[in-house]
C-alpha positions, 0 to 999 in steps of 0.5 A: 594396110591400116584399114585391114589391121584395124578391122581384120587383124588376125586374118591379115597377120599372115599377109603382113608376115609374107610382106615382111619376108619379100625382098622386092617390097619397099623397105619402109613398108616392110618395117611397117609390116613388122611393127603391125605384127607386134601390135596385132599379136605380140606373142604370135609375132615374137614366135614368128620373129624368133623363127626368122632369126633362126633361119639364116636363109631368110632375107637379111632385111627381114631378120634385121627387122625381126631383131629390132621388133624383138628388142622393142617388145622386151629388152629384158627378156632373158631368152632375148639377152641370151640370143644377143650374147650368141649373136655377138660371139658369132662372126658369121652372123649378119653384120648389121644385126651384130651392129644393132645388138652391140648397141643394145648390149652396151646399155646393159648393166652387166659384169664383164661388159666393158672388157667385152667391148674392149675385146671387140676394139682390140680384135683384128679378126672383127669387122671394122664396123664392129671395132669402131662401134665398140670404140664409140660405145666405150667413149659413151661409157667414159672408159677414158684410160683404155680409149686413150691407150688404144687411140695412141696405139692405133695412130702409131700402127699403119697396119690398122684400118685408116677409118679406125685411126681417123676415129682415134684422132677424134677420140684423142682430141675429145679426151684431151690427150696431152700427147695429141699435139706430138702425134698430130705433127708426126702424122702430118709430116709422114709421107707414108700416110695417106693424103687424107689422113695427113690432112685430117691431122693438119686440120686438127693440129691447126684447130688445137693451136688456135682454138680458145679451148685448146688442150694440146 
């Protein structure tokens, strides 16, 4: 591939695009093909990647790689930003693409970003992965008050997914939640909770009580 790209770039463009779209090819090779497309002809590649994203019938891996390459070319492109907003608002879109663009969106300096991320965390209509990822992004952005309030709410609500509740335990611990000790004790003693969740609570409680930097 490298020799073809070096000596016959325009001739190999269509071949690489076909390789990217083939689900039976090695994923690493397909990723490399996507990268080389951008290197050969950025404008032509951008058009091809955009068309891939527009077609839901195309292979999901190829569409994800196209999104990655579009972002790599120019994250500040206004058309790309608009597409990212549309993808975030579309729950029927490929889950992995939405996860990826959520991370991109979280890095923007945009009015309303924090509230949008909060809405992802709150929404039970969203996938667990989107809610958990938004929760993580808000932790990076140090939205402490919302994080603690949400963590306490999730920990007291068994209807919430257990993975999100486990994440809430860690968020509360890292945020220095003064109510964490009582919450941990309650979970550890509640036989309606799953064994794994109770064990995590017991472990954190023990660590908090014996550690030199205990905040609970």
